[in-house]
C-alpha positions in Angstrom: 17.0 -3.6 10.5 14.7 -6.4 11.8 11.3 -5.9 10.3 8.3 -7.0 12.3 4.7 -6.3 11.1 2.2 -5.7 13.9 -1.5 -4.9 13.8 -2.1 -1.2 13.8 -3.9 0.2 16.8 -6.4 3.1 17.1 -3.6 5.3 18.6 -1.7 4.9 15.3 -4.4 6.5 13.1 -2.9 10.0 12.8 0.6 8.6 12.2 -0.6 6.2 9.5 -2.5 9.1 7.8 0.7 11.2 7.9 2.9 8.4 6.6 0.6 7.4 3.7 0.1 11.0 2.6 3.8 11.7 2.8 4.8 8.6 1.0 2.2 8.7 -1.8 1.9 12.5 -2.4 5.0 14.0 -0.9 8.0 15.0 -3.0 10.8 13.4 -1.0 10.3 9.7 -1.7 11.9 7.6 -4.5 8.5 7.8 -6.3 5.5 10.0 -6.0 2.1 10.5 -7.4 2.0 14.2 -6.4 2.3 15.2 -10.1 -0.7 13.1 -11.0 -3.1 13.6 -8.1 -3.7 16.7 -6.0 -4.7 16.5 -2.4 -4.3 13.9 0.3 -4.2 10.1 -0.3 -6.1 9.3 2.9 -7.7 10.6 6.0 -8.5 9.6 9.5 -12.0 8.3 8.6 -10.6 5.9 6.0 -7.9 4.6 8.3 -10.5 4.2 11.1 -12.8 2.3 8.8 -9.9 0.0 7.9 -9.1 -0.7 11.5 -12.8 -1.5 12.2 -13.2 -3.8 9.2 -12.4 -7.5 10.1 -11.4 -8.2 6.5 -8.8 -5.4 6.5 -5.5 -6.2 8.2 -3.7 -2.9 8.6 -0.1 -3.7 9.6 2.7 -1.4 10.7 6.4 -1.5 11.4 7.6 0.5 14.4 11.0 1.9 14.8 11.8 3.4 18.2 8.1 4.0 18.8 7.4 5.7 15.4 5.7 4.1 12.4 8.3 3.4 9.8 6.1 1.6 7.3 2.6 0.3 6.8 0.7 -2.1 4.5 -2.9 -3.2 4.4 -3.6 -6.9 3.5 -7.3 -7.4 2.7 -9.0 -10.7 2.9 -11.1 -10.9 -0.3 -12.9 -14.1 -1.3 -10.3 -16.2 -3.2 -7.3 -13.8 -2.9 -5.7 -11.2 -0.7 -5.3 -7.5 -1.8 -2.4 -5.3 -0.9 -2.8 -1.6 -0.4 -1.6 1.3 1.7 1.9 0.1 1.2 4.1 3.0 2.4 7.6 3.5 3.8 8.6 6.7 5.5 10.6 8.6 2.8 13.5 9.0 5.2 13.9 5.2 5.2 13.3 4.4 1.6 16.0 2.8 -0.6 17.2 0.7 2.3 15.4 -2.6 1.5 12.7 -1.9 4.0 9.9 -1.9 1.4 11.1 -5.2 -0.1 11.0 -6.7 3.4 7.6 -5.3 4.2 6.2 -6.6 0.9 7.6 -10.0 1.6 6.2 -10.1 5.1 2.8 -8.9 3.8 2.8 -11.7 1.2 3.7 -14.2 3.9 0.9 -12.8 6.1 -1.6 -13.4 3.2 -0.4 -16.9 2.8 0.0 -18.1 6.4 -2.7 -16.0 8.2 -5.3 -15.4 5.6 -4.6 -18.7 3.8 -4.6 -17.0 0.3 -2.2 -18.2 -2.4 -2.9 -15.3 -4.7 -2.4 -11.6 -4.0 -3.5 -8.7 -6.1 -2.8 -5.0 -6.1 -3.7 -1.9 -8.0 -1.2 0.7 -9.4 -1.8 3.9 -11.3 -0.9 3.0 -14.9 1.1 6.1 -15.4 3.5 5.1 -12.6 5.9 3.0 -14.7 8.6 2.9 -12.0 6.1 1.4 -9.5 5.0 -1.2 -12.1 8.6 -2.1 -12.7 9.2 -2.5 -8.9 6.3 -5.0 -8.6 7.3 -6.9 -11.7 10.8 -7.3 -10.2 9.1 -8.8 -7.1 7.2 -11.5 -9.1 4.0 -9.7 -9.8 2.4 -10.2 -13.3 0.3 -7.9 -15.5 -3.2 -9.2 -15.6 -4.4 -7.1 -18.5 -7.3 -5.8 -16.3 -7.7 -2.1 -15.5 -10.3 0.4 -14.4 -10.7 4.2 -14.4 -9.3 6.0 -11.4 -12.3 6.5 -9.0 -14.0 9.9 -8.8 -13.6 10.2 -5.1 -12.5 13.5 -3.7 -11.3 11.7 -0.5 -8.6 10.0 -2.6 -7.5 13.3 -4.3 -8.2 14.9 -7.6 -6.4 13.6 -10.7 -4.6 16.3 -12.7 -5.3 14.3 -15.9 -7.3 11.2 -16.7 -5.9 8.2 -14.9 -6.5 4.4 -14.9 -5.6 1.7 -12.4 -3.9 -1.5 -13.5 -4.3 -4.8 -11.7 -1.2 -6.8 -10.9 -1.2 -10.3 -9.4 1.2 -12.8 -7.8 0.8 -16.5 -7.0 2.2 -17.1 -3.5 4.1 -20.3 -2.6 
């Protein structure tokens, strides 16, 4: 499958919300945080804010008119930040995520002119950490408590977020 990242549009908001909530908190994906956090991962207000923020580059992959994957590449001072990385669970384990991640890194390097990219993962998600380590990300040793923000869901136990980083070439 040929992966092309395109800027998300306002008419994509509901589909992005559905995709992110399904991929992050659904039960059908290769990994989930549903057992760690109750509630939705995002909402239309947050996605709308991302689309209206010039430092947030919300990118999507379309497949026959439907959104197959998304990722947000944020332009932050001396680095780029990746978030909202989601692939429709029906299309996971096909190499699409790896391709989207590679395209997002290239976007950070060539469009945002950043040679370092960071991301946050929930520390308890060891399978996700392993995924990023296999793709060249390094543990920074930095972490922070999971935010107390009902819009991001309610943790079922105390959680922390771990920073990972990669130098882009």
